[in-house]
N, C-alpha and C positions, 0 to 999 in steps of 0.2 A: 400637582407637584408640591413635593413637600421637601425638596433639595436633597435630602439623601434615601437611599433603599433602606428598606424596614431592619436590616440588621447590620446599619453603621453605626460604630459603637465611639466615632470621633465627637468632638465639641461642637460639630453643626446637626447633631442629635440630641444635644441636652435640651431641657425645657425650662432651667431654672436661669436663663440668660439671656433668652430669645430676642428680647429686644435689643441687646447689645450686639447680638449677632445679625440682626438688621442694620444697625448702625454701622457695622463692619464690613459691611456688604456681602456677609458668608452666605445669609439667607433673605430674600425677598419680602416684601411687606405681604405679599399674596401667598407665600409660602407659611408666613407665620398663622394668615388668617385662616389657611386651611389646616392647620397643626390644630388650631385653637377650636376651630367648628370640631373636629374628631374629637379633642379631648371633652369637649362639652356634651356631645352626643355620646360618648362612650360612659364619662362618669354620672352624667345625669341617669345612665339604666344601670348604674351599682357598680361600674367597673372602677380599679385604681390604678392610678397611675407611678411611675419612677421618675425622678429628675434627669436621670442619662439616656433616656431615650424615648423619642418622640411616639414612637411605634410600639410600645410596650404598656399592655393594658392586663391587669389579673383579677379573676373573681374574689380572691382572699390573698391575705400576704402568707407565707411559707408557715410562719409560726401558728397560725390560726388554721391552716390546710391540716398541720400534723396533729394537733389537738382533737380535730373534728371529723379527720378523714383516716380511713384504712388502706393500704395499698392492697389491690386485687393481684393475686399472680396467677 
């Protein structure tokens, strides 16, 4: 369990103050542990995170993608 569904955009999905979310009873310690495990596994393998969505991972930032990749139509 992570407390929210993967497409939840509310405060409970933010990663920048998860300890406070636990203290406020908005997520459990186990949910925080699960999120940290997922983040560690993903970032250890080169993925990037964003602070407002525990479930969001990217291979590269948008600006880098625009520079390096081309649109295939």
